[in-house]
PAZAVO-768362 format. One record per residue (C-alpha): residue in one letter; x, y, z. Coordinates in steps of 0.001 Angstrom, whole numbers, plus 500000, padded with zeros to 6 digits. Layout:
residues N
aXYZ ...
//
This chain:
residues 672
x928488329201593893 x928839327201597095 x931215324328597566 x932523323748601029 x931476324584604551 x933558326821606758 x933818325561610298 x934423328331612806 x934611328246616603 x931304329439618009 x931108332199620554 x929743331388624000 x926000331042624004 x925782330348620278 x924526327188618636 x925215325656615248 x922685324863612537 x923857323466609251 x925463320658607285 x928854319060607410 x931622319140604811 x930582316067602847 x930750316744599132 x930366319418596515 x926837320830596693 x925857321964593200 x922430322911591855 x920724321181588942 x920748322909585562 x918782326101585156 x915735325725582929 x915834327627579684 x913527330638579707 x912890333715577619 x912935337338578609 x912770337424582384 x915805336687584573 x915976333270586203 x917128332227589653 x917680328892591297 x916152328581594744 x917489325862597019 x915095325058599866 x916699323083602696 x914103320496603645 x915873318867606581 x917254321915608388 x914863322815611225 x915450325265614017 x914787324141617621 x912066326696618315 x912373330424617708 x915985331449617016 x918015334496615972 x920430333766613122 x923619335785613435 x926158334518610929 x926414332307607881 x929682330604606963 x930689329183603583 x933654328748601270 x934216329839597663 x935144327236595058 x935273329641592100 x937929332342591519 x937413335111594034 x935932338277592464 x938211341298592343 x935644343400594193 x934796341122597086 x932844343942598720 x930257343557595968 x929876339804596452 x926796338651598351 x924301335819598716 x920530335963599013 x919003333929601844 x915268333226601709 x913009332642604691 x910060330497603579 x906929329064605095 x905162326000603762 x901411325970603056 x900489322505601845 x902164322069598471 x903378325679598197 x906173327736599756 x905720331441600400 x908687333809600646 x908464335534604016 x911653337550603522 x914665337622601190 x917859338802602904 x920824340300601035 x923954339158602909 x927312340740601947 x930304338411602243 x933850339003603381 x936997336935603324 x938216336022606801 x941023333559606093 x942417331094603600 x942896327365603978 x945165325721601385 x944406328598599034 x940623328335599440 x938957331663600339 x936797331285603459 x933870333703603587 x931215334648606029 x928343337055606311 x926473338675609161 x922697338753609355 x919946339430611840 x917148337037611046 x914513335637613414 x913564332141612293 x910558330223613576 x910529326442613906 x907885326357611168 x910133328235608709 x912569326809606184 x915757328310604805 x916475328797601126 x919368330078599052 x919038332007595762 x921532331767592918 x921327333726589670 x921116331529586568 x924033332608584400 x924871330062581754 x924530326383582577 x925206325212586140 x926701321731586477 x924260318954587298 x924560317673590871 x926115314241591195 x923206312113592395 x920531313493594664 x919955313934598367 x916468314095599908 x917529317000602104 x916671319807599690 x914594320852596700 x915609323180593875 x913175325510592073 x913717327574588965 x912109330951589653 x911445333454586845 x910789337139587218 x910994339412590224 x911965337987593614 x909898339617596317 x908084338931599566 x904887336932599160 x906098335129596014 x905054331466595952 x906692328392594473 x904866325109594134 x906302321806595331 x905349320161592033 x907901322446590322 x910780321238592478 x913659318950591636 x915398316787594234 x918834318231594997 x921667318065597428 x921327320367600396 x923412323555600418 x926754323172602196 x926355325942604747 x926255326576608487 x924610329233610633 x925442330335614139 x922427331361616186 x921151332135619657 x917784331155621085 x915127333840620935 x913020333510624100 x909652334790622960 x906824335543625399 x905046332396626628 x901800331485624891 x899258328745625452 x900808325301625143 x899663323012622364 x900757319972620391 x903473317481621186 x907165316804620687 x909655313994621256 x912916314661623108 x915993312424623114 x919104313300625133 x922260312080623390 x926035312332623387 x927938313302620243 x931458311950620777 x930656308636622440 x927444306985623564 x927073307179627331 x926025303607627874 x926165301303624887 x929602301863623297 x927802301391619986 x928073304350617629 x925004303321615597 x922655302927618560 x920739306203618136 x920676305776614352 x919070302339614708 x916502303634617155 x915524306548614905 x915033304132612024 x912765302014614216 x910865305065615470 x910321306142611850 x908114303048611356 x905523304646613685 x903118306737611546 x902433309201614382 x906168309982614811 x906137311886611503 x903543314353612802 x905655315856615595 x909132317425615903 x911903315187617248 x914299317232619413 x917793315776619754 x919240317431622867 x923009316962622884 x926109317983624848 x928620318641622060 x930155321701623756 x930602319883627064 x932197316915625293 x934614319136623379 x933243318081619980 x934645320011617028 x932157321806614784 x932894319499611864 x932346316463614100 x929034317871615349 x927743318699611861 x928748315273610543 x926924313619613475 x923811315675612735 x923868314697609067 x924205311016609996 x921069311215612116 x919179313178609451 x920031310489606910 x918532307815609222 x915369309645610205 x913349308805607058 x911186311900606829 x910835312801610494 x911293316397611626 x914636316406613482 x915781319509615405 x919073319809617296 x919883321787620437 x923090321884622502 x922123321764626203 x925669321581627638 x925287324556629978 x921915323412631307 x923153319825631608 x926127320660633855 x924659323396636062 x922507322709639116 x920009325231640444 x920519325780644173 x918399328571645569 x918852331644643365 x922122330420641863 x923245327886639281 x926310325879640261 x928509323711638061 x929268320278639560 x932078318283637973 x933817314961638549 x936168316374641209 x933215317641643244 x931677314179643112 x934835312647644555 x934082314559647747 x930454313436647741 x931426309804647214 x934143309908649877 x931398310213652512 x929823306876651507 x930643303630653266 x931343301864649965 x933635304608648669 x936609302246647984 x934389299975645870 x933033302967643938 x936512304235643093 x937630300790641982 x934622299715639920 x933361303121638717 x929884301795637814 x928011303991635370 x925526305167637987 x928337306811639956 x929685308738636975 x929075312472636686 x927194312195633402 x924598309806634804 x923885311989637841 x923638315086635644 x921211313195633396 x918945312198636305 x918763315804637542 x918332317178634004 x915392314873633226 x913826315418636671 x913644319199636469 x915825321122633989 x914269319766630791 x910837320933631972 x911889324590631812 x913896324696628575 x912644327675626512 x912445325479623427 x909484323642624992 x907639326668626378 x904920326359623707 x904681322541623827 x901897320768625735 x902972317106625659 x906619315977625722 x907462312362624969 x910876311468626417 x912799308552624915 x916166307313626109 x918729307263623312 x918752303439623541 x914938303070623658 x912485303084620783 x909026301993619735 x908464299194617236 x905449299914615071 x906162297703612056 x903089296298610389 x900397298130612377 x898773301517612830 x899622302029616462 x897795304644618485 x899131308191618695 x900316308694622317 x899872312480622117 x896279312257620926 x895595309673623602 x896982311963626324 x894805314835625134 x891693312676624815 x891117312549628592 x893482315291629718 x896019312880631206 x899056314413632924 x901477311491632597 x901965308610630185 x903334305550631976 x905193302726630233 x907137300876632965 x906951300428636754 x909459299061639249 x911154299304642629 x914367301227643313 x917572299717644656 x917777300582648393 x921337301805647844 x919960304668645733 x917111305839648004 x919049307111651000 x917208310058652525 x914374309952649961 x911554308684652211 x912388311207654935 x912628313997652359 x909130313213651061 x907554312874654496 x909037316198655562 x907855317864652355 x904277316659652785 x904222317749656427 x905776321209655987 x903705322066652922 x900461320677654329 x899835318652651160 x896508316911650803 x897482313742649011 x895403313024645892 x896034309268646202 x895738306762649066 x898968306400651000 x899177302754649968 x899520303779646309 x902774305535647233 x904193303017649656 x906585300100649261 x906668299374653003 x907236295712653765 x908468294821650267 x911865293256649593 x913995292725646515 x916717290157645799 x920302291330645369 x923747289844644984 x925632289938648288 x928531292343647527 x930645290947650352 x930301287277649432 x932745285883646861 x930249283190645796 x927701285869644860 x925055284594647264 x921614286133646681 x920088287988649630 x916700289616650377 x916935293357651033 x914115295505652535 x913095298540650483 x912740302096651640 x909127302902652443 x908813305199649398 x910823303763646528 x908434303211643626 x909873303928640186 x908176304739636920 x910520303868634091 x911669306932632194 x913095305143629147 x909674305962627665 x907316308537629183 x904921311313628168 x904676314498630249 x901940317120630226 x904066320255630572 x901064322293631746 x901056320017634787 x904807319599635248 x905512323336635013 x902683324341637349 x903940326478640283 x903359323828642985 x905095321067641057 x907996323276639968 x908477324303643599 x908785320635644559 x911062319777641598 x913443322669642319 x913582321717645977 x914562318168645009 x917253319568642711 x918588321919645383 x918858319072647906 x921599317578645638 x920159314119646195 x920982313127642607 x924664313711643382 x924938312771647071 x922602309750647151 x922128308778643469 x918427309620643343 x917285308656639861 x914882310473637566 x912707307321637491 x912307307589641271 x911623311338641268 x909095311077638431 x906827308631640255 x906383310961643211 x906169314151641153 x902938312672639851 x901674310751642896 x901991313769645211 x900049316119642925 x897750314143640601 x895271311292641145 x896096308010639461 x893028308488637259 x895024311110635347 x897848308671634574 x897545306877631221 x899234303484631319 x900363302433627837 x900358298661627527 x903026296890625500 x900204295654623270 x899464299312622407 x902995300659622064 x905585297942621815 x909237298844622224 x912713297773623122 x915308299219625460 x918965298580626136 x922269297934624451 x923284295797621550 x926776294540620807 x926281294499617038 x929547294769615154 x931735294327618240 x933797291524619723 x931976289336622200 x928502289168620704 x926247286561622252 x926314284144619330 x930086283785619639 x930451283967623402 x927177283063625212 x928820283284628629 x930312286729628032 x927536288624626251 x927828291521628680 x931364292332627508 x932282293972624219 x935717294916622949 x936667298003620965 x939975297882619038 x942687300504618576 x944659299557615460 x948476299485615287 x948977300040619044 x950626298044621843 x950816298912625547 x953460296638627143 x953587298700630384 x950114297321631173 x950664293648630269 x949844290766632593 x951873287577632547 x948731285869631190 x948380285320627479 x947671282826624703 x949450281714621535 x948068280449618244 x944440281452618856 x942243280775615814 x940865283956614237 x939381283314610793 x939458286492608719 x941222288532611368 x940498292126612423 x937655293799610577 x936125290539609333 x933353290404611949 x934896287359613661 x936562287262617074 x939509285562618818 x937116283713621158 x939776282201623449 x941293285665624107 x937851287099624912 x937043284304627331 x940374284636629145 x939915288387629663 x936269287881630700 x937396285393633353 x939939287789634928 x938232290396637171 x940913293056636654 x941434292518632925 x940746295717630976 x941474294261627540 x944301292605625622 x946957293356623011 x947224291054619996 x949324290284616926 x947644288599613970 x949125286505611128 x947314286371607768 x949064283199606625 x948003281019609573 x944742282885610377 x945617283005614077 x946842285435616700 x948710285743619987 x947227287831622773 x948472289223626105 x946033290364628787 x946230293956630002 x945588295447633469 x944648298914632160 x942964300594629244 x944922301260626052 x945216304747624602 x946540305941621275 x948115309042622885 x949638310187626177 x946960311204628673 x947544313502631658 x947002312115635130 x943572313674635650 x942251311753632608 x943660308376633638 x942734305768636202 x946195304610637181 x949749305887637086 x950585303099634611 x948203304620632091 x950428307687631951 x952917305535630075 x952726306098626343 x951374303224624278 x953535302433621272 x952260303138617762 x953377302498614229 x951998298988613694 x954119295975612766 x956677298253611082 x956969300603614050 x957623300774617788 x954440298843618602 x956017295620617315 x959173295794619454 x957698294301622696 x956179291413620717 x959430290218619127 x960667288207622161 x957276286593622913 x955571285939619571 x956096283800616491 x957268285678613360 x954973286521610475 x952740289128612132 x950792291240609650 x948544293235611989 x948498294214615639 x946272296180617961 x944914296757621472 x941372295717622442 x939640297585625296 x936985295773627295 x933658297463628054 x930699296103629942 x927158296427628671 x925132297903631532 x921691297049630168 x921014294265627722 x918423294958625050 x915000293850626276 x911463294045624931 x908756295978626762 x906713293718629054 x904273296179630674 x900752294856631298 x898610297745632490 x895714295636633769 x898004293675636088 x899538296906637374 x896112298417638034 x894984295282639854 x898104295346642017 x897518298996642955 x893862298303643780 x894775295305645925 x897450297283647772 x894932300018648572 x892316297522649747 x894867295816651971 x896013299166653347 x892455300160654218 x892089297004656248 x895433297338658014 x895112301146658372 x898609301576657000 x899852305107657751 x903210305638656160 x903004309417655643 x901814312136658011 
//
């Protein structure tokens, strides 16, 4: 009955739950039975709602001839709940269908429904067995198919042992969140904040997929829901692109319970007093213009100064704590999209059970000191807060203080990159938030929420680059004794964090001096308006584009030029070499308006069409004949290299104890 998925624009406030247009989704054959009518029941195993939701519409397409009386056509959607090895029908909903449009002759249908779905429920689809249904090509572990005889009614059970593996139904639902009354918090969940269109940091499309596969090796990770919070709407992702991205992650998760939620509105809007205000890139230009290093910021555009990073720090510091989807959850384990645990070969402890064992309020994985350039105003803010709110600190002042400590930095004004010692702000401890576990009973308590909202309203994330790792340390230290912090040693929960350049130009094995640079290629494009005079001829490139090898000499030349944003190249199959010309701006495969570009030159259209089109014309006077391929490589810098966790909790505890002892002797008084 079902074949293809209809992708419709979603109304404001609606979310999308479903599968992408991948292939024909057909049920297995009906089993032969006598007497009673038979139905096929598809149960979608991988489709989980992010909490309690209200389904509003189902979309699908018809691959059979459209019935003459479309008004009589309908589908039956089942709401099921699992009890061990059995599924019980909670409700069966009759959903009339109507044709809304046609695409290349294919009728596109949808149906309206009002169905409240819990995060413990599954969705099923009934189909009447009439004749022999075609056998599905292969199988997909996203669904099961049951043959059900007799009357279909509420309370009917089907047993998992009766099921056949089947492809999931090709369908999509639009829904809105149903904010039920708060109840006592219990259990745990993992949350990962991710981008759909392009990874925020790593420029590696498979990064989250790899990390989910690694996380799936942890036995405890299969016992809790994994919430993928994304910003598809903010990024302008099409519905088909979003559904395809979801399916890719489901395929990698290896049995974990993935649930998806678009947090675009919450991600962009800042709570200031009684209002929520949207802050965009243009607003940040005004903030940054007040800084002494504003020219350097505009030129370099480091990731920490970008709007997305500042939104992320504010979102993780406060907004995520109050999302309705977590209102019933006690412990929330936050993982960065480029961080994961590595549990291969051992039964590692369950971090949620460990938190509950002694009623810990925070699970700590990393500690550090913040860059002084990102702590402006923070120490004074904290001191004023403690004074005005008459807070009785639960920890010795020395446990909060970094007074007298220095860190080593590169001198930004010295061309030779001389290292200098820089004094820290008096309150600039950080607790790494690439991995962390939060007790939401504690973090959503009235006193802590009051503090967190005041931090958010001060706009310090946007004006002074306050990071969530800085905020988190003092959210805990101001309101909970260190005895309620569980430090997870790397020997207990090993992990890795950071970017990998797998599958890109410039990987470490080929270019040890330029590991921090990777190059992404646009095929069949040249951008002569951005060319330098610098370039190379006859560079060896065995296998050429797509082979996994790189034109090393071209990479090294661009890496050595501070303003090089990439290079254009032509490649010759016969000689296995290429010519390359360095570029002063980023290449695009389309014209971009001024507000999306960095320089006026980038407004110039790059040429397309490959070696047979306009892209080849600027190469003819400067390159040898025989070109078979051409393209434009854009240079990106890896912000954080992949590293293994190194946390040793005993050393950290000893350092804290020694700092407190020393403070008692010196009578250090850093706070009122």
